[in-house]
N, C-alpha and C positions, 0 to 999 in steps of 0.2 A: 529493376530487375525481378521476370517475375521466379520461384521457388516451383520447382516439382517435389509435386507430392507422391514419392513409386506404391502402390499396397503392401505393405504389410506382407504377404503369403509372395512377392515375386522367385526366394530363393525353394520354393518349393514350386514354385509353378515350373523351376528351371532357365529363372530366367533370372540372370544380374543382378541385384540391386542397388539407391541411392550413388556412394559415389565409385561405385566397380560396373557398375553401371556405363556412368558415361563413359569407366574410364575406357569400356570398351567399347565405347562407341566411337572410340576418338585413337584404337589401334587397329579397330577396321578398319577409317578411313584412314590414317595414314600406310598402311599397307597400299592400299585399291582406293585411290580420289572417283575411278571413271566409273566407282561400281557404286559408291554414297548416292544415298537414298532421303530424300523431305521427306521434313513427317507430318505424318500419321497429322491433323487438325486433334487438337483438343478438348474438353471441356475448360471452360475458367471458373476458378473458386473468386468472390471479390470479398476480402473482410473490412470491416468497420468498427472503430472506434475502438473499447477494450479486445479484441479480437485482429484489429489490428497491431495494436497496441503488447498482446500475448506473445503474435507470431513473427512478429516485428518484418510484417511486408504484409503491402495488402492488396498482389493476388500471386493468385497456388495456381498449376498446372494442374489438375488432375486426371487421372482415369475411368471414363465408365461405366455409372454402376449410377448403382438405388441413389435414393438420395441418403437413403441413413446408412447405409457404406462408402462412401461421401464422409459424411461428420464424426463415424467411425472411426479412421484412417484419418483424421486431421486431430482427434480428442488426442490419439496416440503418438501422434507427431509430439503437440505440444505441451503435451501437460494436461493435471488436471485443475490447471484454471481455467483452461481451457473449456475444457470436459460442465467444469460446472458452471460457466455462463449459457452451454449452449439449452439450459433447462429453459430457461424463458426468453430464449429468442426466435427471433422473422429468419424462417427462411425460401426464401424465389430464387427463380430457375424466370429467365427472361424477364422478370420485369411480376410474375405470376405467382399468391405464395404457389409454397405447397409439402405435404406431409411427406416425411420420413420412405412411405413409398413410389412416393415418381421419382422418374428413370432418369437420370443425365448423361444427355448423347453427345457426339468429339464437336457442334459446334454452339452449347449450352453457354451458360454464361448461370451462372451460384454464388449466391450472392449471400450473406448470413449479418443478421441488421439486427443490434442487440433494440431493445424496447424504444426508447430512449431516440433513437432514430427509424422509431415509425413499424420496427419487426409488429410482426406478430405471430404465433405458435407456429415452431413443426410440428410439433407431437403434443395431442394432451397430457400438459405438465398434472407430473402426478409428486412431486416432492418441491420444497421453498427452494424457491430462488437460492439461496444462499443457504448451509448449512449450515452454524453454528455450536460450538463443542458446547459442551457446558463449564468444563473444566481452567475454558478457559475464558466465560461468562463470572465462572463463583473468583479465578484470584485473580481475577481487573474487577467486583464488584470489596476483596479483601483490599486489594492495597484505599481502590478512594475510600472507603470506607475508613480503613486507617488514618491516612489523611486532612477528614472532614472531623475527628475523633481527636486529632489531632492540636483541630486549628487552636484546641480548649485545658489547655494544656500549657508549661511553659513554654514558654519560648522555643530556650533551648534544648525540651523536649521533642515540640516542632523543628526546628532544624534534624533534626538524626530521624526519625522518620521522613522526613523530604529527600535523605538519604538517602536514603532503605531504599528510597519504594523506585528510586531514580539508580540505584543499581541494580535490583529486580526487575527491570527495563535495559535496560542491557546486556545485562545476563542472560535474558530469554532471548535477546539478539542478536546478540552473536552467539548462541546457540541452533539457534538456524540456521544464521548467514554459514556456520560453518557445514552442513552441513551439503550446503551448495557450490562457494571457493574459498571460505576459507577467507580472505578479503580483514574484513575486522579485527587492529589491533585492541582488546579485548582490555588486559593489561593497561594499556595508554588510557583506554579509555576510561577507564574506572578513577581514573584521582581528579575529575573532574570535578563529578559534585559534590565532592568531599569540600575539594576547593571551595570551586564556587561557593555552597550554602554558609560554609565559617566565615572565608570574607567577606562574602555581605552582612556577613550574621557581626561580623565587627568595625565592619569598618564601612558600608553605609553602599554609597553608590561608587564608588575611589575600590571599594570591595569587592565586589559588583566586577566591574570593566580591569579588575587582576586578578580577579577567576576566570574569565576567559584567555585571558590572553595571559596565564600557569598555565591551561588545558590546552591552549593549540602548539604550546613552544613542547609541553612535553609530547607531542606528537611528532612533533622534526621532528626533536631527538631524539628519538627513543631507536628509531632507526639502526647508529650511529655504534646505538651499543648490540642489534637485534639486525643481523642480515636481510632475515625473512622475511618485514617487514617492507625494505627497503624502493619496492615498486613503488609505482605512482595511486595507481586504484588505489593500492589499502591505504597508504598516506591519505591521499584524497579522503572514501567511507572514515576513517576513523577518527581524521577529523574533527566530519558535522557535524558524525553524531557526538565527537569530546565537548562539541560545541551547545547543541544541540540540551544537552543534557546540561554539561551548566550553566545557559542560563537556564535551562529551564528551574532548575533546585535553587539556583541566582533569586531568580524571580518571587515563583514564591512562600522565600525566606524573606522576601521586596515586601510578599501581600500580606507577611502575616505580623510587620511591626508597623505599616496602616493600621491594622486593625484587624481583632478575631471577625466581624461584620466581614470588614473583602475581603479574606483569605474565607470562609464561607459562599465567600456569594460568588466566587470562582468554583470553588468543588457545586455546588447544586448546576453552573450554569451545561462546565463540563462534563456531569453524571447525564444526566438530560436529553445534553444532544447525544453519548451518544451511546446513551439508553434508543434513544430515537433510533439511531442510526444502524442498533443494532435491528428493532424492529423493522427497519422495513427492510435491511433485509435480507427477511428473512418473508415478510409473511405483505412489502411491496410488490414483490410478482414482477410482472409484470412494466406495471405504471411506477412507478416513482422512480427513482434514483437514491440511496442513501444517501450522494453529498447534499442531497434536498431537505432530504430528511436531518440532515445535523444541520442545516443552519435552520429550518427552525425548531428545532428541537428550543437551539441558543438562543432563538428568539422568544421563547416567550418562556425559558429562562429570566433570559435575563430583562423580560419588561416585567416579574416576578420582582425581580432580584433592583428596579428599581419605585414598584407602588412599594414593595413593605419595608425595603430597609432605608433612615434616614441621611448616608452617609453614602450614599451612590442614588441623582438619578434619573430619569426619565430615559431620557436624551441620551445621557450615561448609557448608563445599563443597557441600552436597546446597538448604540455604538458600538464599547462591550464584547454586546454576544455577537454581533459579526467580526469581531480578532478575534475572539474563542475556536466558532465553525472555521474559518480561513487559517486557522496556526493546525486545527484539529484536522481540516481537510493537506491541507501543504506535511505535515506528518503525515497523515498515513502512505499519503505516494514517497516522501522519505522512506518510510518500512518497506515500505515495500516492494524499494529499489533495489538494497540489501536484504530479506526476506527472498526476496526469487528473483533478479535480474532484472527485473520488466518493472515500469512504470505499471499500476494498472489500478482504479480506483472504486471499484464494486464485485470484488471476487477477495473472497478468504484465501487469508495468508496462511502457512504454516507460525504455529508458535502461542505460548500459554498470553502475554498482556499485548493479543496485538492492538486493540479497543488504544490499548495506552497506546501507541503509537506520533499520538496529535498532542497527549499534553504537554510534553513537554516546550514545542513550538505556542503551546497557547499560552501558558504562562506568560513570558516574558512581553505577547502582541496583549493578552489580556495589561496588564501591569502598562503599559505606554500606553498603553488607551487611554488607560484611568489616570494617566500622570496628563497627557496632551490636555485634556478637557478637567482639569484642577482636581 
């Protein structure tokens, strides 16, 4: 069902706004059905791809105005992620591309189309499609650099650093989630990485499986002692995050137990894929989806790994690289759900370690790919 997006200045013009406007209309209709008048025709705003994901609907009824006015109202209604995406989107009215100054009348249909769907600019682009916070990039680089260096140190220290990286990501994830609805039980999820990593280090495959089971059990039983976490959404979200963190930490230890080269190859592929995604998001603009950048970056790094190492052949390197790309993209979706409450792929999300959202899903997939191909 279409949503109705009223202009922000209704109250200033002496008219009820939002729900109060519909309530006012209902009161008048119940008072006298004989005077009920049909609503006048209004423009329709169609949303596609990530705009539909952010808004939660594909059709919005708006008031007449210019394209720029309607875009500004939509950005105010749906938030920063929607506004950031407008920079590289195309706007069409009745099938024709337009700019911000074009008028939208009562019978017109306006559409916002991302570049991947064939859009063109609604206005000249004056800034990158996605703004990347330098602090966010620096912190992510520090975590990846710590993992890279720890590949050469004794296994015990690698376990400690891997757990520390997972805990830092969990803290950042919970911090951004608390600003939205606070459904993520950070303290229950905090047990997952150290238990899984330590159990994997001590008992190998059996320890890895036991760590995953323990992570789920802690999340499920925690609400018995703390009532605030008894909601289904909280348990489901925390269990998902705990399993991902446990699987990522345990699989990192598995890779390091295989060999230093295997662990380094994973860190190389992930690092190149993340950098490619960030570069694509900033400079790809209206032509390249960051998910494509992730896949291409991973394949290039996987190719280099297959050529440069003797432990991983070319076919295995490429197959494992695809698994890493899939994990990074899926992890980015999971991170967006927890950080913003919406499933988005190509807009910047709050948080300092968002580039690492996919790392913890990519690790077990990479490890599984190596196991399957021997």
